[in-house]
TINUBA-239952 format. One record per residue: residue in one letter; residue number from 1; z, x, y of N, C-alpha, C, O, CB in turn. Coordinates in pm, 1 decimal, decimal comma. Glycine has a CB too. Layout:
BEGIN
{rec 'A'; NUM; {Z; X; Y}; {Z; X; Y}; {Z; X; Y}; {Z; X; Y}; {Z; X; Y}}
...
//
This chain:
BEGIN
{rec 'X'; 1; {7195,2; 12249,5; 16454,6}; {7147,7; 12385,9; 16465,4}; {7016,7; 12391,4; 16543,6}; {6991,7; 12486,5; 16617,6}; {7129,8; 12447,0; 16326,6}}
{rec 'X'; 2; {6934,5; 12290,3; 16526,8}; {6805,8; 12286,3; 16594,9}; {6824,0; 12282,0; 16746,4}; {6749,4; 12347,0; 16819,6}; {6724,5; 12165,6; 16548,0}}
{rec 'X'; 3; {6920,6; 12207,4; 16792,9}; {6946,8; 12196,3; 16935,7}; {6990,5; 12330,7; 16991,7}; {6944,6; 12370,0; 17098,9}; {7053,5; 12089,5; 16963,1}}
{rec 'X'; 4; {7076,3; 12400,7; 16923,1}; {7124,8; 12527,9; 16975,3}; {7014,4; 12633,9; 16977,3}; {7012,6; 12717,5; 17067,7}; {7242,8; 12576,9; 16892,0}}
{rec 'X'; 5; {6922,8; 12633,0; 16880,9}; {6811,1; 12727,3; 16884,0}; {6720,7; 12698,6; 17003,3}; {6673,2; 12790,6; 17070,0}; {6730,5; 12720,4; 16752,7}}
{rec 'X'; 6; {6697,5; 12571,0; 17029,3}; {6615,8; 12532,7; 17144,0}; {6684,2; 12574,3; 17273,8}; {6619,2; 12621,7; 17367,0}; {6589,3; 12381,0; 17143,5}}
{rec 'X'; 7; {6814,7; 12556,2; 17278,9}; {6891,0; 12592,9; 17397,9}; {6884,3; 12743,1; 17421,2}; {6865,1; 12787,8; 17534,3}; {7037,1; 12547,5; 17384,7}}
{rec 'X'; 8; {6900,1; 12820,7; 17315,3}; {6893,4; 12966,4; 17325,5}; {6755,0; 13010,5; 17372,6}; {6743,5; 13100,1; 17456,2}; {6927,0; 13031,6; 17190,0}}
{rec 'X'; 9; {6651,5; 12948,8; 17319,9}; {6515,2; 12981,7; 17363,6}; {6496,2; 12950,0; 17511,8}; {6434,3; 13026,8; 17585,4}; {6411,6; 12904,5; 17279,5}}
{rec 'X'; 10; {6550,1; 12836,6; 17554,3}; {6538,7; 12798,6; 17695,3}; {6609,2; 12899,8; 17784,3}; {6556,0; 12941,0; 17887,4}; {6596,9; 12658,4; 17718,5}}
{rec 'X'; 11; {6729,5; 12939,6; 17743,6}; {6802,7; 13039,0; 17821,7}; {6727,9; 13171,7; 17824,9}; {6724,4; 13239,1; 17927,8}; {6943,2; 13059,0; 17764,4}}
{rec 'X'; 12; {6669,2; 13208,3; 17714,0}; {6592,8; 13332,9; 17708,2}; {6474,7; 13328,8; 17804,1}; {6448,0; 13426,1; 17874,6}; {6543,7; 13359,1; 17565,5}}
{rec 'X'; 13; {6404,1; 13216,4; 17806,7}; {6290,5; 13202,9; 17898,2}; {6335,0; 13208,7; 18043,4}; {6269,2; 13271,0; 18126,8}; {6216,4; 13072,2; 17872,0}}
{rec 'X'; 14; {6445,8; 13144,4; 18073,2}; {6498,1; 13147,7; 18210,0}; {6531,3; 13291,1; 18249,0}; {6498,8; 13335,0; 18359,3}; {6623,5; 13057,5; 18223,5}}
{rec 'X'; 15; {6596,0; 13364,1; 18158,4}; {6631,3; 13503,7; 18186,8}; {6507,0; 13588,7; 18209,5}; {6505,1; 13674,0; 18298,3}; {6714,2; 13562,2; 18071,9}}
{rec 'X'; 16; {6403,5; 13565,8; 18129,5}; {6279,9; 13642,6; 18144,1}; {6214,6; 13612,9; 18278,3}; {6171,1; 13704,7; 18347,8}; {6182,4; 13611,1; 18029,2}}
{rec 'X'; 17; {6207,3; 13485,1; 18315,3}; {6145,5; 13450,8; 18443,1}; {6227,6; 13502,3; 18561,1}; {6171,0; 13547,2; 18660,8}; {6128,0; 13299,8; 18454,1}}
{rec 'X'; 18; {6358,6; 13496,4; 18550,9}; {6444,2; 13548,6; 18657,7}; {6425,6; 13698,8; 18672,0}; {6415,4; 13750,3; 18783,3}; {6592,1; 13515,8; 18630,0}}
{rec 'X'; 19; {6421,2; 13768,6; 18560,0}; {6400,8; 13913,9; 18564,2}; {6264,6; 13947,5; 18621,8}; {6251,0; 14043,9; 18697,0}; {6415,0; 13974,8; 18424,2}}
{rec 'X'; 20; {6164,1; 13869,3; 18587,4}; {6029,0; 13893,6; 18638,9}; {6023,8; 13871,9; 18790,0}; {5956,5; 13945,8; 18861,9}; {5927,1; 13801,7; 18568,7}}
{rec 'X'; 21; {6095,1; 13770,7; 18837,0}; {6097,2; 13744,3; 18981,1}; {6162,0; 13858,7; 19056,4}; {6112,6; 13901,1; 19160,9}; {6171,0; 13613,8; 19010,9}}
{rec 'X'; 22; {6272,5; 13908,7; 19003,5}; {6340,1; 14021,1; 19068,0}; {6255,1; 14146,4; 19056,5}; {6244,5; 14222,6; 19152,5}; {6479,2; 14044,5; 19005,8}}
{rec 'X'; 23; {6194,3; 14169,0; 18940,8}; {6111,0; 14288,2; 18921,4}; {5992,5; 14288,1; 19016,9}; {5955,8; 14393,0; 19069,9}; {6061,4; 14296,1; 18776,4}}
{rec 'X'; 24; {5932,4; 14172,5; 19039,4}; {5819,0; 14167,5; 19130,3}; {5863,7; 14193,6; 19273,4}; {5786,5; 14244,6; 19354,6}; {5748,4; 14032,3; 19120,5}}
{rec 'X'; 25; {5986,8; 14159,2; 19304,3}; {6039,5; 14184,0; 19438,1}; {6075,1; 14331,3; 19457,4}; {6087,3; 14377,8; 19570,8}; {6162,2; 14096,6; 19463,5}}
{rec 'X'; 26; {6092,0; 14405,4; 19346,3}; {6127,7; 14546,8; 19355,4}; {6022,7; 14628,0; 19429,5}; {6053,3; 14734,2; 19483,7}; {6148,1; 14604,1; 19217,2}}
{rec 'X'; 27; {5900,9; 14579,7; 19432,1}; {5792,5; 14650,4; 19499,4}; {5820,2; 14658,6; 19649,0}; {5780,9; 14756,0; 19713,2}; {5657,5; 14580,6; 19473,4}}
{rec 'X'; 28; {5886,8; 14559,1; 19705,5}; {5910,8; 14554,1; 19849,7}; {6048,8; 14604,5; 19889,4}; {6089,3; 14587,2; 20004,4}; {5893,4; 14413,6; 19899,0}}
{rec 'X'; 29; {6121,2; 14665,8; 19798,2}; {6254,8; 14715,3; 19829,2}; {6247,7; 14835,0; 19924,2}; {6148,7; 14908,2; 19925,0}; {6328,8; 14753,9; 19700,2}}
{rec 'X'; 30; {6352,3; 14854,5; 20003,6}; {6355,8; 14973,4; 20089,2}; {6348,2; 15100,6; 20003,6}; {6404,0; 15106,5; 19894,0}; {6484,7; 14974,2; 20176,2}}
{rec 'X'; 31; {6280,1; 15199,2; 20054,3}; {6265,9; 15326,2; 19983,5}; {6332,8; 15436,2; 20065,1}; {6300,7; 15455,1; 20182,5}; {6115,8; 15359,8; 19957,8}}
{rec 'X'; 32; {6425,4; 15508,4; 20003,5}; {6491,8; 15616,3; 20078,0}; {6394,4; 15730,3; 20107,8}; {6297,5; 15751,0; 20034,8}; {6612,9; 15669,7; 19998,8}}
{rec 'X'; 33; {6420,9; 15803,3; 20214,9}; {6336,3; 15917,3; 20248,5}; {6351,8; 16029,2; 20147,4}; {6255,4; 16098,3; 20114,4}; {6369,0; 15968,3; 20387,8}}
{rec 'X'; 34; {6474,0; 16046,8; 20098,3}; {6496,8; 16151,3; 19998,5}; {6614,2; 16111,2; 19910,1}; {6702,6; 16035,8; 19950,9}; {6523,4; 16289,1; 20066,4}}
{rec 'X'; 35; {6612,5; 16163,4; 19789,0}; {6720,8; 16144,0; 19693,3}; {6748,4; 16280,3; 19631,1}; {6657,2; 16346,5; 19581,5}; {6684,3; 16035,4; 19583,4}}
{rec 'X'; 36; {6873,5; 16321,1; 19634,0}; {6910,5; 16450,1; 19577,1}; {6975,1; 16424,9; 19441,7}; {7077,0; 16356,5; 19431,9}; {7006,8; 16529,0; 19672,0}}
{rec 'X'; 37; {6915,0; 16480,9; 19337,6}; {6963,6; 16463,1; 19201,3}; {6986,0; 16597,8; 19135,4}; {6923,0; 16697,5; 19170,6}; {6865,1; 16379,4; 19119,0}}
{rec 'X'; 38; {7076,8; 16598,9; 19039,4}; {7096,7; 16716,0; 18956,8}; {6981,8; 16724,8; 18857,3}; {6935,4; 16622,8; 18806,3}; {7233,7; 16710,9; 18884,3}}
{rec 'X'; 39; {6936,5; 16845,0; 18830,1}; {6827,1; 16864,5; 18734,3}; {6866,0; 16802,2; 18600,0}; {6975,9; 16824,4; 18549,2}; {6794,0; 17016,5; 18717,1}}
{rec 'X'; 40; {6774,9; 16725,0; 18544,7}; {6798,3; 16661,2; 18415,9}; {6860,1; 16522,3; 18426,9}; {6878,4; 16455,8; 18325,0}; {6886,5; 16747,9; 18332,8}}
{rec 'X'; 41; {6892,4; 16477,0; 18546,9}; {6954,9; 16345,8; 18565,3}; {6859,1; 16241,6; 18621,2}; {6901,4; 16131,3; 18655,9}; {7073,9; 16358,2; 18656,8}}
{rec 'X'; 42; {6732,4; 16274,3; 18630,3}; {6636,3; 16183,8; 18692,6}; {6630,9; 16047,6; 18624,1}; {6635,6; 15944,5; 18691,3}; {6499,2; 16246,4; 18691,5}}
{rec 'X'; 43; {6621,0; 16045,9; 18491,9}; {6612,4; 15919,5; 18417,9}; {6744,1; 15842,3; 18422,9}; {6743,9; 15719,9; 18436,3}; {6573,3; 15946,1; 18272,2}}
{rec 'X'; 44; {6854,2; 15911,8; 18412,4}; {6985,9; 15847,7; 18414,0}; {7013,2; 15782,8; 18549,5}; {7080,7; 15680,2; 18557,2}; {7096,0; 15949,9; 18381,2}}
{rec 'X'; 45; {6961,0; 15842,4; 18655,2}; {6987,8; 15793,9; 18790,2}; {6904,1; 15671,8; 18827,7}; {6938,8; 15602,2; 18923,1}; {6962,8; 15904,0; 18889,3}}
{rec 'X'; 46; {6796,8; 15643,8; 18757,3}; {6705,5; 15535,8; 18796,6}; {6773,0; 15399,2; 18811,2}; {6746,7; 15331,0; 18910,2}; {6595,0; 15525,1; 18696,0}}
{rec 'X'; 47; {6859,2; 15355,3; 18717,3}; {6924,4; 15224,3; 18736,4}; {7015,5; 15221,1; 18859,8}; {7026,9; 15117,9; 18926,0}; {7006,1; 15188,4; 18612,2}}
{rec 'X'; 48; {7079,5; 15332,7; 18890,1}; {7167,3; 15340,2; 19007,2}; {7084,1; 15334,1; 19135,0}; {7120,4; 15265,4; 19230,5}; {7252,6; 15469,9; 19004,2}}
{rec 'X'; 49; {6973,7; 15405,5; 19135,9}; {6884,6; 15405,0; 19252,0}; {6827,8; 15265,1; 19274,5}; {6821,4; 15218,2; 19388,2}; {6770,0; 15507,2; 19233,3}}
{rec 'X'; 50; {6787,0; 15198,8; 19167,5}; {6733,5; 15062,8; 19179,7}; {6840,0; 14967,2; 19233,7}; {6810,7; 14883,9; 19319,5}; {6681,5; 15012,8; 19043,2}}
{rec 'X'; 51; {6961,9; 14978,5; 19184,6}; {7070,2; 14892,8; 19233,9}; {7095,9; 14918,1; 19382,7}; {7117,6; 14824,0; 19459,1}; {7199,4; 14916,9; 19152,7}}
{rec 'X'; 52; {7093,5; 15043,8; 19422,9}; {7114,2; 15076,8; 19564,7}; {7002,6; 15020,8; 19651,3}; {7028,3; 14970,1; 19760,5}; {7123,4; 15228,4; 19583,8}}
{rec 'X'; 53; {6879,0; 15029,5; 19603,6}; {6765,6; 14974,5; 19679,2}; {6776,1; 14822,8; 19690,6}; {6746,0; 14765,9; 19795,6}; {6632,3; 15013,2; 19612,2}}
{rec 'X'; 54; {6818,9; 14757,0; 19582,3}; {6836,5; 14611,0; 19586,7}; {6946,0; 14571,2; 19683,3}; {6931,8; 14474,0; 19757,4}; {6868,6; 14556,6; 19447,8}}
{rec 'X'; 55; {7056,6; 14646,7; 19682,9}; {7166,9; 14613,9; 19773,3}; {7126,3; 14639,0; 19918,8}; {7165,0; 14563,6; 20008,1}; {7292,6; 14696,5; 19737,6}}
{rec 'X'; 56; {7049,3; 14743,5; 19942,1}; {6997,4; 14767,9; 20076,9}; {6906,4; 14653,6; 20120,7}; {6908,6; 14612,7; 20236,8}; {6921,2; 14901,8; 20082,2}}
{rec 'X'; 57; {6826,8; 14602,9; 20028,0}; {6740,0; 14489,0; 20060,6}; {6822,7; 14366,3; 20095,4}; {6785,8; 14289,3; 20184,1}; {6645,7; 14457,3; 19943,4}}
{rec 'X'; 58; {6934,8; 14347,7; 20025,7}; {7024,8; 14236,9; 20059,2}; {7074,5; 14250,6; 20203,1}; {7071,6; 14153,9; 20279,2}; {7144,5; 14232,2; 19961,2}}
{rec 'X'; 59; {7119,5; 14368,8; 20240,1}; {7171,3; 14389,2; 20375,7}; {7060,9; 14375,9; 20479,5}; {7085,7; 14328,7; 20590,5}; {7237,5; 14526,4; 20387,4}}
{rec 'X'; 60; {6939,7; 14416,9; 20444,9}; {6828,6; 14408,5; 20540,3}; {6777,8; 14266,2; 20559,4}; {6737,7; 14228,8; 20669,6}; {6714,7; 14496,5; 20494,4}}
{rec 'X'; 61; {6779,4; 14186,2; 20452,3}; {6719,3; 14052,7; 20458,6}; {6821,1; 13939,2; 20458,3}; {6792,6; 13830,4; 20508,4}; {6625,8; 14034,6; 20343,4}}
{rec 'X'; 62; {6939,2; 13963,6; 20402,4}; {7038,1; 13857,8; 20387,1}; {7010,7; 13767,5; 20268,4}; {7080,6; 13668,0; 20248,9}; {7043,9; 13775,7; 20511,6}}
{rec 'X'; 63; {6909,1; 13800,8; 20188,1}; {6874,4; 13718,9; 20071,8}; {6968,4; 13751,7; 19956,6}; {6972,5; 13865,0; 19908,6}; {6726,6; 13741,8; 20029,8}}
{rec 'X'; 64; {7043,8; 13651,5; 19912,8}; {7145,7; 13670,2; 19809,8}; {7087,4; 13718,3; 19677,4}; {7157,6; 13783,6; 19600,3}; {7220,8; 13541,2; 19787,9}}
{rec 'X'; 65; {6962,3; 13688,0; 19649,4}; {6903,8; 13727,8; 19521,0}; {6905,6; 13878,6; 19502,1}; {6915,9; 13926,8; 19389,3}; {6761,1; 13676,7; 19510,0}}
{rec 'X'; 66; {6895,9; 13953,1; 19611,0}; {6901,1; 14098,7; 19598,7}; {7042,3; 14145,5; 19561,9}; {7058,2; 14233,9; 19477,7}; {6855,5; 14165,0; 19730,1}}
{rec 'X'; 67; {7143,4; 14087,5; 19623,8}; {7281,0; 14124,2; 19590,0}; {7312,6; 14083,0; 19446,9}; {7378,4; 14156,9; 19373,8}; {7380,8; 14058,8; 19687,9}}
{rec 'X'; 68; {7266,2; 13965,9; 19407,1}; {7289,7; 13919,9; 19269,7}; {7224,0; 14012,9; 19168,6}; {7277,6; 14033,6; 19059,8}; {7237,0; 13777,0; 19251,2}}
{rec 'X'; 69; {7109,6; 14068,7; 19203,1}; {7041,4; 14161,3; 19112,8}; {7108,8; 14298,5; 19111,7}; {7103,5; 14369,4; 19011,2}; {6894,6; 14175,5; 19152,9}}
{rec 'X'; 70; {7171,7; 14335,8; 19222,5}; {7230,6; 14469,3; 19233,6}; {7372,1; 14477,2; 19177,8}; {7412,1; 14580,3; 19123,6}; {7231,4; 14512,3; 19377,5}}
{rec 'X'; 71; {7447,3; 14369,5; 19190,7}; {7589,3; 14372,1; 19153,7}; {7612,2; 14310,6; 19016,4}; {7535,4; 14225,6; 18971,4}; {7672,8; 14298,1; 19258,1}}
{rec 'X'; 72; {7718,0; 14354,3; 18951,1}; {7756,2; 14297,5; 18821,8}; {7795,2; 14151,0; 18841,0}; {7842,5; 14112,1; 18947,8}; {7873,6; 14378,1; 18757,7}}
{rec 'X'; 73; {7775,2; 14070,7; 18737,6}; {7806,7; 13928,2; 18746,4}; {7954,6; 13903,9; 18774,1}; {7989,8; 13802,8; 18834,9}; {7766,4; 13857,9; 18618,1}}
{rec 'X'; 74; {8041,3; 13994,2; 18730,7}; {8184,4; 13975,9; 18750,6}; {8236,7; 14052,6; 18873,1}; {8357,4; 14072,6; 18885,9}; {8259,4; 14020,2; 18626,3}}
{rec 'X'; 75; {8147,0; 14095,6; 18963,1}; {8187,0; 14167,9; 19083,1}; {8271,3; 14078,8; 19173,1}; {8238,2; 13962,3; 19195,2}; {8063,9; 14219,3; 19159,0}}
{rec 'X'; 76; {8380,6; 14134,5; 19225,1}; {8466,2; 14064,0; 19319,5}; {8485,0; 14153,7; 19440,9}; {8530,1; 14267,5; 19428,1}; {8603,9; 14025,6; 19255,1}}
{rec 'X'; 77; {8450,8; 14103,1; 19557,3}; {8468,6; 14178,8; 19681,3}; {8613,1; 14163,2; 19725,9}; {8656,1; 14053,0; 19760,1}; {8369,6; 14130,5; 19793,1}}
{rec 'X'; 78; {8686,4; 14270,0; 19725,6}; {8827,6; 14266,9; 19763,8}; {8849,7; 14323,2; 19904,3}; {8961,5; 14360,0; 19940,4}; {8911,0; 14345,4; 19662,7}}
{rec 'X'; 79; {8742,4; 14329,5; 19982,9}; {8753,0; 14378,0; 20119,1}; {8825,1; 14274,3; 20203,7}; {8791,9; 14155,9; 20199,8}; {8613,9; 14409,7; 20177,4}}
{rec 'X'; 80; {8922,2; 14318,6; 20278,8}; {8994,5; 14227,8; 20366,9}; {8929,8; 14231,3; 20504,8}; {8946,2; 14327,6; 20579,7}; {9145,2; 14265,6; 20375,2}}
{rec 'X'; 81; {8857,4; 14127,0; 20537,0}; {8792,2; 14120,5; 20667,8}; {8891,5; 14088,1; 20779,1}; {8863,3; 14113,4; 20896,2}; {8681,1; 14016,5; 20665,9}}
{rec 'X'; 82; {9006,2; 14033,1; 20744,2}; {9106,0; 14002,2; 20846,8}; {9152,5; 14127,7; 20917,5}; {9172,0; 14126,1; 21039,0}; {9225,5; 13930,1; 20785,4}}
{rec 'X'; 83; {9170,9; 14237,3; 20843,8}; {9212,1; 14363,2; 20905,4}; {9106,0; 14412,4; 21001,7}; {9139,9; 14464,1; 21108,2}; {9239,8; 14469,4; 20798,7}}
{rec 'X'; 84; {8978,9; 14397,9; 20968,1}; {8870,5; 14443,4; 21052,1}; {8859,3; 14359,3; 21179,6}; {8817,3; 14410,0; 21283,6}; {8740,0; 14439,8; 20974,7}}
{rec 'X'; 85; {8895,6; 14234,2; 21172,2}; {8882,6; 14144,5; 21288,4}; {8992,2; 14167,9; 21392,2}; {8978,4; 14124,3; 21506,5}; {8886,2; 13998,7; 21242,7}}
{rec 'X'; 86; {9098,4; 14234,5; 21355,4}; {9208,8; 14259,0; 21448,6}; {9175,0; 14363,7; 21551,9}; {9244,7; 14376,7; 21652,5}; {9331,9; 14301,2; 21373,5}}
{rec 'X'; 87; {9069,5; 14438,1; 21528,6}; {9033,8; 14547,6; 21619,2}; {8986,4; 14494,4; 21750,6}; {8951,9; 14572,0; 21839,7}; {8927,2; 14636,2; 21558,4}}
//
C-alpha cells in the first residue's frame, strides 16, 4: 500500500507541474480580436475559448504541447489526407 500511495503522489506532482507549464504558456497564446457570446454564457465559454487559443497556438508554432493541452486525450483525427492530396 505504501508503494501505491507514493506512486499516486508522484503522478499528482507530475500533473500539477504539467498543468503549471501549460498555464504559464497560456499568457503567450494568440488572442482573438473579438468573441461573440450569448449574454450569460461568458463563464461557460471560457474553457472552449482557452482550448481554441491553445489549438491556434499549435497551428502557429507547431509545438505539440499546445495541441495536447487543447484536445482530449482520446482524440482521434479521422481526416483523410489522401483525398486532399489528389487535388
